[in-house]
C-alpha positions as CSV (number, residue, x, y, z in Angstrom):
1,X,0.0,0.0,0.0
2,X,1.4,3.4,-0.9
3,X,1.7,6.0,1.9
4,X,-0.7,8.9,2.0
5,X,0.8,12.2,1.0
6,X,2.3,14.1,4.0
7,X,0.1,16.9,5.4
8,X,3.3,18.9,6.1
9,X,6.0,18.0,3.6
10,X,9.6,19.0,4.4
11,X,11.3,18.2,1.1
12,X,11.4,21.5,-0.9
13,X,12.4,19.8,-4.2
14,X,10.7,16.4,-4.4
15,X,11.4,16.1,-8.1
16,X,15.1,16.3,-7.4
17,X,15.5,13.5,-4.8
18,X,18.7,11.7,-5.8
19,X,17.8,8.3,-7.2
20,X,21.2,6.6,-8.2
21,X,21.3,4.3,-5.2
22,X,17.6,3.7,-5.2
23,X,17.5,2.8,-8.8
24,X,20.4,0.3,-8.4
25,X,18.8,-1.4,-5.5
26,X,15.4,-1.6,-7.1
27,X,17.0,-3.2,-10.2
28,X,18.9,-5.7,-8.0
29,X,15.6,-6.6,-6.3
30,X,13.7,-7.0,-9.6
31,X,11.5,-4.0,-8.9
32,X,10.4,-1.5,-11.5
33,X,11.9,2.0,-11.5
34,X,10.1,4.8,-9.7
35,X,10.1,8.6,-10.2
36,X,11.9,10.9,-7.7
37,X,8.5,12.4,-6.7
38,X,7.4,8.9,-5.7
39,X,10.5,8.4,-3.7
40,X,9.9,11.8,-2.0
41,X,6.5,10.6,-1.0
42,X,7.9,7.5,0.6
43,X,10.6,9.6,2.4
44,X,7.9,12.0,3.7
45,X,6.0,9.0,5.1
46,X,9.1,7.9,6.9
47,X,9.7,11.4,8.3
48,X,6.1,11.4,9.5
49,X,6.5,8.0,11.2
50,X,9.6,9.1,13.1
51,X,7.9,12.3,14.2
52,X,4.8,10.4,15.3
53,X,7.0,7.9,17.3
54,X,8.6,10.8,19.1
55,X,5.2,12.3,19.9
56,X,4.0,8.9,21.1
57,X,7.0,8.5,23.5
58,X,6.6,12.1,24.8
59,X,2.9,11.6,25.4
60,X,3.7,8.4,27.4
61,X,7.0,9.4,28.9
62,X,5.9,8.5,32.4
63,X,5.0,4.9,31.3
64,X,8.5,4.5,29.9
65,X,10.5,6.3,32.6
66,X,11.8,8.8,29.9
67,X,12.6,12.4,30.5
68,X,10.8,14.1,27.4
69,X,13.3,16.9,27.5
70,X,16.3,14.5,26.9
71,X,15.1,12.5,23.9
72,X,17.8,12.3,21.2
73,X,17.1,11.0,17.6
74,X,19.7,9.3,15.6
75,X,20.4,6.8,12.8
76,X,22.6,5.5,10.1
77,X,22.0,6.3,6.4
78,X,18.3,6.5,5.7
79,X,17.7,6.4,9.5
80,X,20.0,9.3,9.9
81,X,18.1,11.2,7.3
82,X,14.8,10.4,8.9
83,X,16.1,11.6,12.3
84,X,17.4,14.9,10.9
85,X,14.3,15.7,8.9
86,X,11.9,14.7,11.7
87,X,13.7,16.9,14.2
88,X,14.4,19.9,12.0
89,X,11.8,19.6,9.3
90,X,8.9,18.3,11.4
91,X,10.1,20.2,14.5
92,X,9.3,17.5,17.0
93,X,11.4,19.1,19.7
94,X,14.2,16.8,20.7
95,X,17.3,17.4,22.7
96,X,19.7,16.4,19.9
97,X,20.1,14.6,16.6
98,X,23.0,12.5,15.2
99,X,23.1,11.3,11.7
100,X,25.8,8.9,10.5
101,X,26.1,8.9,6.7
102,X,22.6,10.3,6.5
103,X,22.3,11.9,3.0
104,X,20.7,15.4,3.1
105,X,19.4,17.4,0.1
106,X,21.6,20.4,-0.6
107,X,20.3,23.9,-0.1
108,X,20.3,26.1,-3.2
109,X,23.0,28.8,-3.4
110,X,20.4,31.5,-3.3
111,X,19.5,30.4,0.3
112,X,23.1,30.8,1.3
113,X,23.4,34.5,0.2
114,X,22.6,36.4,3.4
115,X,21.9,33.5,5.8
116,X,19.7,35.8,7.9
117,X,17.3,32.9,8.9
118,X,18.4,30.0,11.0
119,X,18.2,26.8,8.9
120,X,17.3,24.6,11.7
121,X,14.6,26.6,13.4
122,X,13.8,29.4,10.9
123,X,14.3,32.2,13.4
124,X,15.4,35.5,11.9
125,X,19.0,36.4,13.0
126,X,20.6,39.8,13.0
127,X,23.9,38.4,11.7
128,X,25.9,35.2,11.5
129,X,27.5,35.7,14.9
130,X,24.3,35.9,16.9
131,X,23.6,32.8,19.0
132,X,20.3,31.1,18.7
133,X,17.8,31.1,21.6
134,X,16.7,27.6,20.5
135,X,16.3,25.6,23.7
136,X,18.4,28.3,25.5
137,X,21.8,27.3,24.1
138,X,23.8,27.6,20.9
139,X,22.8,25.2,18.2
140,X,25.2,23.3,15.9
141,X,24.1,23.1,12.3
142,X,25.6,20.7,9.8
143,X,25.3,22.1,6.3
144,X,25.8,19.7,3.4
145,X,26.1,20.8,-0.2
146,X,27.9,19.8,-3.4
147,X,31.2,21.0,-2.0
148,X,31.0,19.0,1.1
149,X,29.9,19.4,4.7
150,X,30.6,22.3,7.1
151,X,29.5,22.7,10.7
152,X,28.7,26.0,12.3
153,X,27.5,27.0,15.7
154,X,25.1,29.8,16.1
């Protein structure tokens, strides 16, 4: 069964989802090719699932003996991507995120021009040196583009 379209999609360019690894794996498994927009729909469903899992645990934190302010999401590869997009795209409010080899879609150069809006929370900043008030402490942002990855604290 195909997933329902996300009510709050986070991928800004669903027709540009990289397909090279997906296409190879589908061919190896004898599955027909799919379009990037179809893959984006599957990815959005996974992001929704992770966000809903966090909401579920937070709502029942007492049953599990979990401090809802100390939940950290993480994963490897597609799991890392889901953790990052659920935390920052779906804004489920977690204490931290780690993504090991989690591929992220690059941000267009036009978005890098002034960088007046924080990429992780969207808050308008006065300049690049201003610290974020996100959860009361500086935030570390990993930015990935065609030239590689860079980390910045703000």
